[in-house]
C-alpha positions as CSV (number, residue, x, y, z in Angstrom):
1,M,-20.5,-8.1,13.0
2,K,-17.3,-9.8,13.7
3,I,-14.4,-8.7,11.4
4,L,-10.7,-9.8,11.2
5,V,-8.0,-7.7,9.6
6,T,-4.8,-9.4,8.4
7,G,-1.4,-7.4,9.1
8,K,0.1,-5.4,11.4
9,G,1.2,-2.0,10.2
10,G,-0.1,1.5,9.4
11,R,-2.3,0.5,6.8
12,E,-4.0,-2.1,9.1
13,H,-4.2,0.4,11.9
14,A,-6.1,2.6,9.4
15,L,-8.2,0.0,8.4
16,I,-9.4,-1.3,11.6
17,T,-10.0,2.6,12.5
18,A,-12.1,3.1,9.6
19,L,-14.0,0.2,10.6
20,S,-14.3,0.9,14.1
21,E,-16.0,4.2,13.0
22,S,-18.6,2.5,11.2
23,P,-22.3,3.3,12.3
24,Q,-22.8,0.0,13.9
25,K,-20.1,-1.2,16.6
26,H,-18.5,-4.3,15.4
27,E,-16.3,-6.8,17.1
28,L,-12.7,-6.3,15.7
29,F,-9.9,-8.7,15.6
30,A,-6.4,-8.5,13.9
31,Y,-3.8,-11.2,12.8
32,P,-1.1,-10.6,13.8
33,G,-2.0,-6.9,14.9
34,S,0.3,-4.9,17.0
35,D,0.4,-3.4,20.4
36,A,-1.3,-0.1,19.3
37,I,-4.1,-1.9,17.1
38,A,-4.7,-3.8,20.2
39,S,-6.6,-1.0,21.8
40,L,-9.1,-1.5,18.8
41,A,-8.9,-5.0,17.9
42,T,-8.2,-8.2,19.6
43,R,-5.1,-9.8,18.6
44,V,-5.3,-13.3,17.3
45,D,-2.2,-15.6,18.0
46,V,-2.0,-18.7,15.6
47,P,0.8,-20.0,14.1
48,G,-0.3,-19.8,10.4
49,L,-3.2,-19.6,7.8
50,P,-4.8,-22.9,8.2
51,E,-4.9,-22.3,11.8
52,L,-6.2,-18.8,11.2
53,I,-9.0,-20.1,9.1
54,A,-9.8,-22.7,11.6
55,W,-9.8,-20.0,14.3
56,M,-12.4,-17.9,12.1
57,Q,-14.4,-20.5,11.6
58,K,-14.7,-21.7,15.2
59,N,-15.2,-17.9,16.5
60,G,-17.7,-17.1,13.5
61,I,-16.0,-14.5,11.7
62,D,-18.3,-12.5,9.3
63,L,-15.7,-10.9,7.3
64,C,-12.0,-11.0,6.8
65,V,-10.3,-7.9,5.3
66,A,-6.9,-8.5,3.6
67,G,-4.6,-5.7,4.7
68,E,-1.0,-7.1,4.2
69,E,-0.1,-8.5,0.7
70,A,1.9,-11.4,1.8
71,W,-0.8,-13.6,3.1
72,L,-2.7,-13.3,-0.2
73,V,0.0,-15.4,-2.1
74,K,1.4,-17.5,1.0
75,D,0.8,-21.2,1.0
76,R,-2.7,-21.7,-0.7
77,G,-3.8,-18.0,-0.3
78,L,-5.8,-16.2,2.3
79,A,-8.8,-15.6,0.1
80,N,-8.8,-18.9,-1.5
81,L,-8.9,-20.7,2.0
82,C,-11.5,-18.3,3.2
83,A,-13.7,-19.4,0.0
84,E,-13.5,-22.9,1.0
85,A,-14.4,-22.3,4.7
86,G,-17.6,-20.1,3.7
87,I,-15.9,-16.8,5.0
88,P,-16.3,-13.6,2.9
89,C,-13.0,-12.0,2.3
90,W,-12.3,-8.7,1.1
91,G,-9.0,-9.5,-0.8
92,P,-8.3,-11.3,-4.0
93,L,-7.7,-15.0,-4.8
94,K,-4.0,-16.0,-5.0
95,E,-4.3,-16.6,-8.6
96,I,-4.8,-12.9,-9.6
97,A,-3.0,-11.5,-6.7
98,Q,0.0,-12.4,-8.8
99,L,-0.6,-8.8,-10.3
100,E,1.3,-7.5,-7.1
101,A,3.4,-10.7,-6.3
102,S,5.1,-11.1,-9.7
103,K,6.0,-8.0,-11.7
104,T,6.4,-10.5,-14.7
105,F,2.9,-11.6,-14.4
106,A,1.7,-8.0,-14.1
107,K,3.8,-6.8,-17.2
108,K,2.6,-9.8,-19.3
109,F,-0.9,-8.9,-18.1
110,L,-0.7,-5.2,-19.2
111,Q,1.0,-6.1,-22.6
112,R,-1.4,-8.7,-23.2
113,H,-4.6,-6.3,-22.8
114,G,-3.2,-3.3,-24.2
115,I,-2.9,-1.4,-21.1
116,P,-0.4,1.5,-21.2
117,T,2.9,0.8,-19.5
118,A,6.6,1.1,-20.1
119,G,8.6,-1.4,-22.2
120,F,10.5,-4.1,-20.4
121,T,12.9,-7.0,-20.6
122,I,12.7,-10.1,-18.3
123,C,16.0,-11.1,-16.9
124,T,16.7,-14.5,-15.3
125,N,20.6,-13.9,-14.4
126,A,22.9,-11.1,-13.5
127,A,24.6,-11.2,-17.1
128,E,21.4,-10.9,-18.9
129,A,20.2,-8.1,-16.8
130,K,23.6,-6.0,-17.3
131,A,23.4,-6.9,-21.0
132,A,19.9,-5.3,-21.1
133,L,21.1,-1.8,-19.5
134,T,21.2,0.0,-22.8
135,E,20.4,3.5,-21.4
136,T,20.1,5.5,-18.2
137,P,18.1,6.3,-16.2
138,I,16.8,2.8,-15.9
139,V,14.2,1.1,-13.9
140,L,15.2,-2.2,-12.1
141,K,12.3,-4.3,-10.3
142,F,12.8,-7.5,-8.7
143,D,10.0,-9.9,-9.6
144,G,8.4,-10.7,-6.4
145,L,7.3,-9.2,-3.1
146,A,10.0,-7.1,-1.3
147,A,8.3,-4.7,1.2
148,G,8.2,-1.8,-1.4
149,K,12.2,-2.0,-1.6
150,G,12.6,-4.4,-4.8
151,V,12.5,-1.4,-7.0
152,A,15.5,0.8,-8.1
153,V,15.6,3.9,-10.3
154,C,19.3,4.0,-11.4
155,T,20.7,6.9,-13.0
156,S,24.3,5.4,-13.7
157,Q,25.5,2.2,-15.1
158,E,27.4,1.6,-12.0
159,E,24.4,2.0,-9.7
160,A,22.2,-0.3,-11.9
161,E,25.1,-2.9,-12.0
162,L,25.4,-2.8,-7.9
163,F,21.6,-3.2,-7.6
164,I,21.6,-6.3,-10.2
165,D,24.4,-7.9,-8.2
166,D,22.4,-7.3,-4.9
167,V,19.3,-9.1,-6.3
168,M,20.7,-11.6,-8.8
169,E,24.1,-12.6,-7.2
170,K,23.5,-12.1,-3.5
171,R,19.9,-12.7,-3.6
172,C,19.1,-10.0,-1.1
173,F,15.3,-10.5,-1.8
174,G,15.3,-14.2,-2.4
175,P,14.9,-16.2,-5.9
176,G,13.3,-14.4,-8.6
177,D,13.7,-12.7,-12.0
178,L,14.6,-9.1,-12.6
179,L,12.8,-6.6,-14.9
180,V,14.7,-4.0,-16.6
181,E,12.4,-1.3,-17.6
182,K,12.2,2.0,-19.6
183,C,12.4,4.9,-17.1
184,L,9.1,6.9,-17.4
185,T,8.8,10.8,-16.6
186,G,6.2,12.7,-15.0
187,P,4.4,13.2,-11.7
188,E,3.0,10.0,-10.0
189,I,-0.3,9.3,-8.9
190,S,-2.1,6.5,-6.8
191,V,-5.6,5.5,-8.0
192,F,-7.5,3.0,-5.8
193,A,-10.5,1.1,-7.0
194,S,-13.0,-1.4,-5.1
195,V,-13.3,-4.2,-7.6
196,C,-16.1,-6.9,-7.1
197,D,-16.3,-9.2,-10.2
198,E,-17.4,-7.1,-13.3
199,S,-18.2,-4.0,-10.9
200,Y,-15.8,-1.4,-9.6
201,Q,-15.6,1.9,-7.7
202,I,-13.0,4.4,-8.3
203,L,-11.9,5.8,-4.6
204,M,-10.0,9.1,-3.7
205,P,-6.7,9.2,-5.6
206,A,-3.5,10.0,-3.7
207,R,0.4,10.6,-4.2
208,D,3.1,9.0,-2.3
209,Y,6.6,9.8,-1.8
210,K,9.0,6.8,-2.3
211,R,12.4,8.2,-1.7
212,I,14.0,8.5,1.9
213,R,15.1,12.2,1.4
214,D,13.8,15.5,0.5
215,N,13.6,16.1,-3.4
216,D,13.2,12.5,-4.0
217,Q,16.8,11.8,-3.2
218,G,18.0,8.4,-1.9
219,P,16.9,5.1,-2.1
220,N,13.2,3.9,-2.5
221,T,11.4,3.3,0.6
222,G,7.9,1.7,1.4
223,G,6.7,5.4,1.3
224,M,7.7,8.3,3.3
225,G,4.4,10.2,3.0
226,A,1.2,10.7,1.1
227,V,-1.1,13.3,-0.1
228,A,-4.8,12.5,-0.8
229,S,-7.8,14.8,-2.2
230,L,-10.5,14.5,-4.8
231,E,-8.8,17.7,-6.1
232,L,-5.5,15.6,-6.8
233,A,-6.5,15.1,-10.2
234,E,-8.8,16.9,-12.9
235,P,-12.2,15.2,-13.7
236,A,-10.7,14.8,-17.5
237,L,-7.7,13.0,-16.3
238,M,-9.6,10.5,-14.1
239,Q,-12.1,9.7,-16.9
240,R,-9.1,9.1,-19.1
241,I,-7.5,7.0,-16.5
242,E,-10.8,5.0,-16.0
243,R,-11.3,4.6,-19.6
244,E,-7.5,3.4,-20.6
245,I,-6.5,1.8,-17.5
246,V,-9.2,0.8,-14.9
247,Q,-11.7,-0.5,-17.3
248,P,-9.5,-2.5,-19.3
249,T,-7.7,-4.1,-16.1
250,V,-11.1,-5.4,-14.7
251,Q,-12.1,-6.5,-18.2
252,G,-8.8,-8.3,-18.8
253,I,-9.2,-10.1,-15.5
254,L,-12.4,-11.3,-16.4
255,K,-11.1,-12.1,-20.2
256,D,-8.3,-14.2,-18.3
257,G,-11.0,-16.4,-16.6
258,L,-10.0,-15.0,-12.9
259,K,-12.4,-13.1,-10.5
260,Y,-11.0,-10.4,-8.1
261,R,-12.8,-9.0,-5.1
262,G,-11.0,-6.4,-3.1
263,F,-8.8,-3.1,-3.2
264,L,-6.8,-2.7,-6.3
265,Y,-4.3,0.1,-6.5
266,F,-2.7,1.3,-9.6
267,G,0.5,3.1,-9.4
268,L,0.5,5.4,-12.4
269,M,3.0,7.9,-14.0
270,L,1.4,10.9,-15.9
271,T,3.8,10.9,-18.9
272,P,3.7,13.6,-21.5
273,T,1.8,10.8,-23.5
274,G,-0.6,10.0,-21.1
275,P,-1.1,8.0,-17.9
276,Q,1.1,4.6,-17.7
277,V,0.9,1.8,-15.2
278,I,4.0,1.5,-13.1
279,E,2.7,-1.2,-10.9
280,Y,-0.1,-2.8,-9.3
281,N,-0.9,-3.5,-5.6
282,C,-3.8,-5.9,-4.7
283,R,-4.6,-4.1,-1.4
284,F,-4.8,-0.5,-0.1
285,G,-1.5,1.1,-0.7
286,D,0.8,2.1,2.4
287,P,1.1,4.8,3.3
288,E,-1.8,6.2,0.8
289,A,-4.3,4.2,3.1
290,E,-3.3,6.5,6.1
291,A,-4.1,9.6,4.0
292,V,-7.1,8.3,2.4
293,L,-9.3,6.6,5.2
294,P,-9.6,9.4,7.4
295,M,-11.6,11.0,4.4
296,L,-14.0,8.0,4.3
297,R,-17.5,8.6,5.5
298,G,-20.5,6.3,5.7
299,D,-20.8,2.5,6.6
300,F,-17.3,1.0,5.6
301,A,-17.9,-2.2,7.3
302,T,-21.2,-3.2,5.6
303,Y,-19.6,-1.8,2.2
304,A,-16.7,-4.4,2.6
305,L,-19.1,-7.2,3.7
306,E,-21.4,-6.8,0.7
307,A,-18.6,-6.3,-1.8
308,A,-16.8,-9.4,-0.4
309,K,-20.0,-11.1,-1.0
310,G,-20.2,-10.0,-4.6
311,N,-22.5,-6.9,-4.2
312,L,-20.7,-3.9,-4.5
313,Q,-22.8,-0.8,-3.3
314,P,-21.0,2.5,-3.9
315,D,-23.7,4.6,-2.0
316,L,-22.6,3.3,1.1
317,I,-19.5,5.4,1.3
318,Q,-18.3,8.8,0.6
319,F,-15.2,10.8,0.6
320,A,-15.0,14.1,2.3
321,P,-14.0,17.4,0.6
322,G,-10.5,18.9,1.3
323,W,-7.0,17.4,1.6
324,S,-5.3,14.8,4.0
325,I,-1.7,14.6,4.5
326,C,0.3,11.8,5.9
327,L,4.0,12.1,7.3
328,I,6.0,9.0,8.1
329,S,8.8,9.0,10.8
330,A,11.1,6.4,10.0
331,S,13.8,4.5,12.3
332,A,17.5,5.2,12.1
333,G,19.1,3.1,9.2
334,Y,15.9,2.8,7.2
335,P,15.4,1.7,4.3
336,A,18.9,-0.5,4.3
337,S,18.1,-1.5,8.0
338,S,15.9,-0.3,11.0
339,R,17.0,0.3,14.6
340,N,14.6,-0.9,17.1
341,G,14.1,-0.2,20.7
342,D,14.2,3.7,20.6
343,V,11.7,5.2,22.9
344,I,9.2,7.6,21.3
345,S,8.2,10.7,23.0
346,G,5.3,13.2,22.6
347,L,2.6,11.0,21.3
348,E,0.2,12.0,24.0
349,S,0.8,15.7,22.7
350,V,-0.8,15.3,19.3
351,S,-4.1,17.0,18.9
352,G,-6.4,17.1,15.9
353,A,-4.2,14.7,13.9
354,R,-4.5,10.9,13.7
355,V,-1.5,8.8,14.7
356,Y,-1.3,5.3,13.0
357,H,1.6,3.1,14.2
358,C,3.4,1.4,11.4
359,G,6.2,-0.3,13.5
360,T,6.1,0.1,17.3
361,K,5.8,-2.0,20.2
362,R,5.3,-1.3,24.0
363,N,8.1,-1.7,26.2
364,A,8.2,-3.2,29.7
365,S,7.3,0.3,31.0
366,G,4.4,0.7,28.9
367,Q,6.0,3.2,26.5
368,F,6.1,2.8,22.7
369,E,9.3,2.2,21.1
370,T,10.4,1.7,17.5
371,N,10.1,-2.0,16.0
372,G,10.7,-1.4,12.4
373,G,11.7,0.9,9.6
374,R,8.6,3.1,9.1
375,V,7.8,3.8,12.6
376,L,4.7,6.2,12.6
377,A,2.2,7.8,10.2
378,I,0.7,11.2,11.5
379,V,-2.0,12.4,9.5
380,A,-3.9,15.7,9.4
381,Q,-6.7,17.1,7.2
382,G,-7.6,20.8,6.0
383,S,-9.7,22.5,3.6
384,T,-6.6,23.5,1.5
385,R,-3.5,21.5,0.8
386,V,-1.4,24.1,2.9
387,E,-3.6,23.9,5.7
388,A,-3.4,20.2,6.0
389,R,0.3,20.2,5.4
390,D,1.0,22.9,7.9
391,K,-1.4,21.0,10.6
392,A,0.5,17.5,9.8
393,Y,3.7,19.0,10.3
394,A,3.1,21.0,13.2
395,E,1.5,17.8,15.1
396,S,4.6,15.5,13.8
397,A,6.9,17.9,15.5
398,K,5.6,17.2,18.7
399,V,6.8,13.5,18.3
400,T,10.6,12.4,18.5
401,F,12.8,9.5,19.0
402,D,16.4,8.9,18.6
403,G,17.6,8.6,15.0
404,M,14.2,9.4,13.3
405,Q,14.1,10.3,9.7
406,R,11.2,12.5,8.4
407,R,10.9,14.4,5.2
408,S,10.3,18.1,5.1
409,D,8.6,18.4,1.6
410,I,5.6,16.1,1.8
411,G,2.6,18.0,0.2
412,R,4.8,20.4,-1.1
413,M,7.1,18.7,-3.8
414,H,5.4,18.1,-7.1
415,F,2.8,20.8,-6.2
416,E,4.9,24.0,-5.9
């Protein structure tokens, strides 16, 4: 097969790696890809989506896999354009990808279909948002894509008002409404499903760590690490999540007259009264993908192709026992900013762990250097959580660059 993956970060590096490890050898392409991804997939250089579709038609692409979320809702939508061109796409149509692109769309969907989620108020300006601050802690969510940084959990009125000013007055994420949402408490869990029309398959669950510093301190990021294992949630909990959240979501999409084919991410809070939906993502999570995909076994390429064509075949893939832990190394200044151009040392020393490049590029000397906020994901597996954690930290310690930020409690916090 000829397979193209859209995106350029650690998730896409992990997706392309998993596709490359399928039993048959396929010809892989990435748009736009990265210098690291180029060792596995040919980079495609075109100006935009219409040109990409034309390129895929000309080059006989058999399957498009949506990595990065923005392409799903940009212009007329990646999956929509693929459908018109007759190219199977593992990624949802623009109309239902609003589950991620619009927090307002998602909350109204959850409310309409009786799926557990926090109470909320939709605000169109700063005054409305400030008037809705009736208690703290409070959760504020920008209604749009913001690279994982459009959500703030505010513990004081002052902190909330500053975030409102940034979003609604300074428009740091662009135009859009703001959701003021009740703050849920409990451990978080990320549940992934492959959804193909009325069929679905729940995949390996994970837990990610959003805050920049240890003990969940500091601002939210796109994710500073993740833990994945079939043992992460008891069978009874997974059955409840399926019954109360996954099934009603799939049925709700169909009731709304829409169609979904692709990965669907459920960000859940395990509250004292049961699991509730924090957010949907219409693609594999990041950095959870980097933790989950090394545990995948079977024929991922055929699985994705058949599902994109409307034929979900769960038996084509399995997940290994044990634990997988992903550690993110972030650049100086992240998440408020990022510093590019710091040379990365020690990559060649990593052994027995996977290195996925989230934000790097090669310099004129051929060395990798920082080129984004989250720079690297280093991932290790083990038969126990402690074994996987020790391995991930030991291998991550071999890799350094100036200004590097890395949490020390991934795989320990929320477990011990």
